[in-house]
C-alpha positions in Angstrom: 39.3 205.5 69.8 36.3 204.8 67.6 34.5 201.7 65.9 35.2 201.3 62.2 32.0 201.5 60.3 31.2 198.8 58.0 32.3 201.0 54.9 35.8 201.7 56.2 36.6 197.8 56.9 34.7 196.1 53.9 36.5 199.0 51.6 40.0 197.7 53.0 39.5 194.4 52.9 38.3 194.6 49.0 41.1 197.4 48.0 43.6 194.7 49.1 41.9 191.6 47.7 41.2 193.3 44.5 44.5 193.4 42.7 45.2 190.0 43.1 41.8 188.6 42.4 41.9 190.0 38.3 39.0 188.4 36.6 38.6 185.5 38.7 36.0 187.1 41.2 32.5 186.8 38.6 29.3 185.9 39.9 29.0 183.5 42.7 32.6 183.7 43.2 32.1 187.4 43.9 29.6 187.0 47.0 31.8 184.0 48.5 34.7 186.3 48.7 32.3 189.3 50.2 30.8 186.6 52.6 34.8 185.5 53.5 35.6 189.2 53.9 32.5 189.5 56.3 33.3 187.0 58.5 36.4 187.5 59.4 35.8 191.5 59.9 36.0 191.7 63.7 32.3 192.8 64.2 31.2 191.8 67.3 27.4 191.8 66.5 28.2 188.8 63.5 29.0 185.3 64.6 30.4 183.3 61.8 29.2 178.8 63.1 32.2 176.5 61.8 31.8 174.6 58.9 30.9 170.9 58.3 34.3 169.0 57.3 35.0 166.4 55.0 35.3 163.0 55.7 39.2 162.6 55.6 39.5 166.1 57.7 40.2 166.0 61.6 38.5 167.8 64.1 40.5 170.9 65.5 42.8 170.3 68.3 42.0 172.3 71.5 45.2 172.2 72.0 48.0 173.1 69.7 49.9 169.8 68.0 53.1 171.5 68.9 52.0 171.8 72.7 51.1 168.3 72.6 54.1 167.1 71.4 56.4 169.2 74.0 54.3 168.1 76.6 55.1 164.4 75.4 58.6 165.1 75.2 58.4 166.0 78.6 57.0 163.3 79.9 59.0 160.9 78.6 61.8 162.8 79.9 60.1 162.5 83.6 59.5 158.5 82.9 63.4 158.2 82.9 64.1 159.3 85.9 63.2 157.5 89.1 61.2 160.2 91.2 57.5 160.7 92.5 55.5 163.0 90.6 52.5 164.6 92.9 49.3 164.4 91.1 46.7 166.9 92.4 42.9 166.1 92.4 41.4 164.5 90.5 44.4 162.8 88.7 45.2 161.2 92.0 41.6 159.6 91.9 40.6 161.9 94.1 37.2 164.2 93.9 37.9 167.6 93.5 35.4 168.8 96.5 34.6 172.5 94.9 32.9 171.1 91.4 30.9 168.2 93.0 28.3 171.0 93.4 28.5 171.9 89.8 28.1 168.4 89.2 24.8 168.2 91.2 23.7 171.8 89.3 24.7 170.2 85.5 22.6 166.9 86.4 19.7 168.8 87.9 19.9 171.0 84.5 19.9 168.3 82.6 16.6 166.6 84.1 14.9 169.8 84.1 16.3 170.8 80.4 14.4 167.6 78.8 11.1 168.1 80.8 10.9 171.8 79.5 11.7 170.7 75.8 9.2 168.1 76.1 6.7 170.1 76.9 7.4 172.6 74.2 8.0 170.6 71.8 3.8 169.9 71.2 3.3 173.6 71.1 6.5 174.7 68.7 6.7 172.1 66.7 9.7 170.4 65.4 10.7 169.0 61.6 13.5 166.4 60.7 14.9 165.3 56.9 13.8 161.5 56.2 17.1 161.7 54.2 19.3 164.0 56.5 19.7 165.1 59.4 18.6 168.4 59.0 16.4 169.6 61.8 13.8 172.6 61.4 11.7 174.3 64.7 8.4 175.6 63.9 5.3 174.5 62.4 5.9 175.7 58.4 9.6 173.8 57.3 11.7 176.1 55.5 12.4 175.4 51.9 16.0 175.6 51.7 17.7 172.7 49.3 20.8 171.6 51.5 19.7 168.3 51.5 22.6 166.0 50.0 22.3 162.5 51.2 22.1 159.2 49.5 18.1 158.8 48.7 17.7 162.8 48.7 15.4 164.2 45.9 17.4 165.6 42.5 16.2 169.1 43.5 18.2 168.8 46.9 14.6 169.5 48.9 14.0 168.0 52.1 11.5 165.5 52.9 10.4 166.1 56.2 8.6 164.1 58.8 7.7 165.3 62.6 10.6 164.8 65.2 10.9 164.4 69.1 13.3 165.7 71.5 16.2 163.4 70.3 16.5 165.5 67.3 16.7 168.7 69.3 18.9 167.5 72.5 20.7 164.3 70.8 21.9 161.6 73.6 25.9 161.0 73.0 26.5 157.9 74.7 30.1 156.8 77.0 30.9 153.9 78.3 30.5 154.1 82.2 33.8 153.6 84.1 33.7 151.9 87.8 37.4 153.0 88.3 38.5 156.2 86.0 42.0 155.3 86.6 41.6 151.6 85.8 42.2 150.3 82.3 40.5 151.3 79.3 37.2 149.2 78.2 38.7 146.2 75.7 37.0 145.6 72.5 35.9 141.7 74.2 34.1 144.3 76.8 31.9 146.7 74.3 28.6 144.3 75.1 29.3 143.9 79.0 29.8 147.4 80.2 26.9 150.2 80.2 26.3 153.1 78.1 25.0 155.9 79.4 24.6 159.4 77.7 28.5 161.0 78.9 27.4 164.4 80.5 25.3 161.8 83.2 29.0 159.9 83.4 31.0 163.3 83.5 28.7 164.3 86.5 29.2 160.4 88.4 33.2 160.8 87.8 32.7 164.5 89.1 30.4 163.5 92.5 26.8 162.6 91.8 26.4 158.9 93.0 23.6 157.0 91.5 22.5 153.7 92.9 21.8 152.2 89.3 25.4 153.3 87.9 27.7 152.2 91.2 31.5 153.7 91.2 35.0 153.4 93.2 35.5 156.6 95.7 39.3 156.5 96.8 40.1 157.7 100.6 43.8 157.1 99.6 45.5 159.2 96.4 47.2 157.1 93.8 50.9 157.9 93.2 53.0 158.4 90.0 56.2 156.9 90.2 57.9 156.9 86.9 55.3 156.9 84.6 53.9 153.9 86.6 50.7 154.5 88.7 50.8 152.9 92.6 46.9 152.3 94.4 47.7 151.2 97.8 44.0 151.0 98.1 44.2 147.8 95.9 47.1 146.4 98.4 45.3 147.6 101.7 41.2 147.6 100.8 39.7 149.9 103.2 37.1 148.6 106.0 33.5 149.3 104.8 30.1 147.7 104.3 30.5 146.4 101.2 34.0 145.4 100.0 35.0 145.9 96.0 34.7 142.1 95.2 31.0 142.5 96.0 30.8 145.3 93.6 29.9 144.1 89.9 31.7 147.0 87.6 30.0 145.5 84.6 26.5 144.3 83.3 24.5 147.6 84.4 22.7 146.5 81.7 20.6 144.3 82.8 18.7 146.2 85.4 15.9 148.4 84.9 16.1 151.9 83.6 14.5 154.8 84.2 13.3 156.4 81.0 11.5 159.7 79.8 8.5 157.8 79.0 8.0 157.2 82.7 8.2 161.1 83.5 4.8 161.8 84.2 4.5 164.6 81.8 0.4 164.6 81.6 0.0 168.1 83.6 -2.7 171.0 82.9 -2.6 172.6 79.3 -0.5 175.6 79.7 -1.5 179.1 78.8 0.4 181.8 76.7 2.1 183.1 80.3 2.9 179.1 81.3 4.3 178.5 77.9 6.8 181.6 78.2 7.5 180.6 81.7 8.4 177.5 80.7 10.6 178.5 77.6 12.8 180.9 79.9 13.2 178.3 82.4 14.3 175.8 79.2 16.5 178.8 78.2 18.1 179.1 81.6 18.7 174.9 82.4 20.1 174.9 78.7 22.9 177.6 80.2 23.7 175.9 83.2 23.8 172.8 81.2 26.6 174.1 79.4 28.8 176.5 81.6 28.6 173.9 84.3 29.6 170.8 81.7 32.6 173.4 80.7 33.8 173.9 84.3 33.8 169.8 84.6 35.4 169.5 81.6 38.4 171.4 82.5 39.7 169.3 85.3 37.8 165.8 84.6 39.2 164.8 81.0 36.7 163.7 78.3 38.1 162.3 75.0 36.2 162.4 71.5 37.6 160.5 68.1 38.9 163.0 65.7 37.2 161.6 63.2 33.4 160.0 64.0 31.7 161.0 66.8 32.4 158.5 69.3 32.8 160.2 73.0 34.6 158.7 75.9 34.8 160.8 79.5 38.0 159.7 81.4 41.6 160.3 81.4 42.3 158.6 78.3 39.8 156.8 75.2 38.7 152.9 74.9 40.6 150.5 72.8 36.6 149.3 71.2 37.6 149.1 67.5 34.2 150.4 66.3 35.8 153.6 64.3 34.7 153.5 60.5 35.7 156.8 59.4 38.2 157.8 57.4 41.7 155.6 57.5 40.1 153.5 60.1 41.9 150.3 58.4 45.3 151.4 59.0 44.7 152.2 63.0 42.5 148.6 63.0 39.3 150.7 64.0 40.8 152.0 66.8 39.7 155.6 67.3 41.9 158.6 67.0 41.2 160.2 70.2 41.8 163.8 71.2 40.5 166.1 74.0 36.9 166.9 73.7 34.7 170.1 73.7 31.4 170.8 75.6 29.8 170.6 71.7 30.9 166.7 71.9 28.8 166.0 74.7 26.1 168.3 74.5 25.8 169.4 70.3 24.2 172.6 69.9 22.2 171.3 67.0 22.3 174.7 64.8 19.1 175.3 63.1 17.3 178.2 60.8 16.2 181.0 62.8 12.7 182.1 62.5 12.3 185.7 62.2 8.1 186.0 62.6 6.8 182.7 63.8 3.0 184.4 64.2 3.4 185.4 61.1 3.3 182.6 58.9 6.4 183.4 56.8 8.3 180.4 55.4 12.3 180.7 55.2 12.8 179.9 51.1 16.5 178.9 49.4 16.4 182.8 47.4 17.0 184.0 51.1 19.3 181.6 52.6 21.9 184.2 52.9 20.2 186.5 54.7 19.2 184.4 57.9 20.4 183.5 61.0 21.0 179.7 62.9 20.6 179.6 66.5 20.8 176.1 68.4 18.0 173.8 68.4 17.2 174.9 72.1 17.3 178.3 71.8 15.1 178.4 68.8 13.0 176.6 70.7 12.5 178.6 73.5 12.4 181.7 71.6 9.5 180.7 69.8 8.2 180.0 72.9 8.5 183.6 74.1 11.5 183.5 75.9 14.1 186.4 75.7 17.1 185.0 73.8 20.5 186.6 75.3 23.2 189.2 74.1 25.8 185.9 72.9 23.4 184.8 70.4 22.9 188.6 68.5 25.5 187.4 66.1 23.7 184.6 65.2 20.5 185.6 64.6 21.3 188.6 61.8 18.1 190.1 63.1 20.1 193.0 62.4 19.9 192.5 58.8 16.6 193.8 56.5 15.1 190.3 54.3 14.8 192.2 50.8 12.1 190.8 48.8 12.3 188.4 45.8 12.5 190.7 43.1 15.0 192.9 44.8 17.4 189.6 45.2 18.2 189.4 41.8 19.4 193.2 42.1 21.9 192.1 44.7 25.4 191.9 43.6 
């Protein structure tokens, strides 16, 4: 069956909507309805980015709420029966051996990605707004008026300053768990227990051993009887060079960490081919990082607050009362935990896509509906010479021709 043309799909949606619209579709509302119809059409070459949620809106659930209620009801019924429930790795405390190489690959890709981005920022340039969280990749910042933060200009123009690697790759932290099946971190322990990047904590729980962040590796699995976890290693500890009593489960922040400044980045100057190769490696590391993290999160749970960006790697969230989002008074500062996605631990900062970086063109506010967006890492590698994959073509809007400023007034 031949694919429908743009005119056929647009005319079908327009004829369905027009009789019920009346005279309400005028001016800006008309263009909004047209953009909505374009975003809902089945165009494989166009991708609509998720909109920004209001403060009172909760993040969408990964699993439908009705399915969560059904599973909770089933678990309550199973607790009434006194019988053993068979747990599989990693729910029983053992590692999933087939995901250990994936954890090492994700950890190595993260280190490689930070190295490539730190080198490319000096060549391409990154800007950030002083008032809001807007980021722009390129030497010439855009002039799109979307700054609505407190203290912004009346014209909603951004106040740009030089950005850094933390603007392109923001670090989402999580509490380090010595025992991922142990009790949750309490509010009094929030200062004693160390916090580290969530993606690193995910790799540690999946099988990576870091000396500065010790974790408990079980040999005997735990058992679940009537909803209670039975741990035989606690009653009969195994013999080893170091017992669990000699390991401190908190206070890792007192130890010396390796920072990004300790990495030697002062290498020889790169030529055009060297920058392009570095961009290709960075883009490949970005893809491996996200794909590997997605595979790990399918087995190792990661929790996120439904109203704030707090993340906790593990089968359950912590009990630290630091949530200041919508209706936090009703929860006594507790977080509204739900299952997280890969965007919560590896956030893709979407920036405006520059089509011709070498031409010196500036993204203007009048043509904002014709520009596309890309994750900041992908845009940085793209401007450095890397070839963007087909999965990002629907976000770049490369197939849309930019009109002149005089022609914008003639567009309906």
